N, C-alpha and C positions, 0 to 999 in steps of 0.2 A: 676639320668639314671640307669636304671638296664641293662646287657647284658647276654644273654644266649646263648648257641652254638645251634647254626643250625641244626635241626633235620628235618625229615621225615614229620613228624606232622606239621612244617611250612610252607607246598606246598601252602594249605587253604590263609593264609596269604600273601606268596607272589603273588600268584595269583593275591587275592585284592589290592594290592598295585599297582602292574605292569596294574590293567584294567583302571586308571587313564586316558583321554584322552589326557591331555597334556604329560604325557608320551611317546607318540606314538612317538613325536619327538627326543627323547633321546635316549630310550633303546632299544637294539635288542631282548628283555623277553615278550615285552607287548603280543603278540602271545603266549604265554608259556601257555598251558593247567596245569590243578593239576597236571595230571600225567605228563606230561614231565615234572614240577619243582621235582617231587618223584625220577624220575629217575635221573635228574641233581644232586639233594642234596648229593648223592653217592660220586660226583667229590670234593663236597667243605669240605667233613669231615676232612682232613689234613689241612686247610686253617683256618684262624682267622675269623668266617662267624658266627656273631652273631643278633639275633633278639633284638630290642633296644625296651624298655619297657620303660613307666614312669607313677608313680604311679598305677601300674600292669595292666597298658592296652599296647600293642604294638601300636608301632608307626612308626618303620621303619628296615633296614635293613643295617649292615654293614659287608664288607667284606674285609680283606687285607692280606698282607705278609711282613713276616720282615725279612730282611737279615742284618746283624750286627747292626748297629745303625739307619736304615734307614724303614721308613714304606713303601711300596707303596698301595695305596687305590685302590682296584677293583671298590670297588662302597660304596656309602652309599645314601640312600633315605628313604625319609618321607612319611607317608601320606600327602596328599595335607593339609590336616585340623591340623596337627600337624607342619606345617611351618611359619615363621615368631614368634616363640616363645622364640626363642634362645637356641631352642636344639640342633642346628648344633652347635655352637658355644662352648655349653658344652659337645658334642661328641669330637670334635678335642682337646679338655682339656684334656677329658679322656682320649684320646691316649695316649697322653703322661703319667700320671699317671700308667697305667695299663701296658705301657710297656714300664717301665723306660730307657732302654737301648737307646729307638728310641729319636734319635735326628733331625730328619728330615722328614716330610712328602711330600712324591710324589704322583702325580695322573694328569689324563688327562679327560680335561672336553672340550666337543662338543663347538666349537666357540658361534655357535649358539643359546648356553643355557647361554644367557647373565645375567639371575636371579642367575644361579649356579656361573658364574664367577665373577660376581658384590659380590656375598657371598665370595668365596674366595680370592678377591684382602681386601674386607673390614674385615677380618679377620686374614690378613698377607701374604698370599701366593703371590708368585712374578709367572709372566710368565718367564720362559726359553726356551720357544722353541715351537715351530708348527711341528704339522706333520699330513699327511694325514691318516686316517686310514678304512680298508675296514669294513664296517657295510652294511647287509642286500644287497650287490651286488652292493653297490656304495662305492666310494672315499670320506669321511667325514672328514673334518677339523678340528684338535684339539688343544687346546693349554695344552703344556704340565707347571704344574704348581709346586712349590715347598714350603714347609714352614720349616722354620728352628726354632728350640729352641731359 
């Protein structure tokens, strides 16, 4: 995998990712226009925010923060045609390699996103809690999950 810092140029790609109808269920970004992305991307410059590529083709986006030895994953999303190829597992291994101080990855995932929940469990994440998060005007149940190195 290759990772490059997110820039304003990626607004077109992010619009493409979130145009996937299935993602309407899980992400608030689906109605975000290319111009909206260009405006938002200014706020992501201080984050670990990367476009993910494989064989010189853009396949996804990851954004996270690191505090001490804990990585808080904000988002990881792949184009639908790039899922189920083992890339997700590789991305999480890379997180530990690229950030050697990290010993734990934490994330929140919507409980109804069974495919993601099952994937995270398969690679070793444990559910550590549940909470409601306010998304698009309503409370949505999430699992809090943790992966320790």
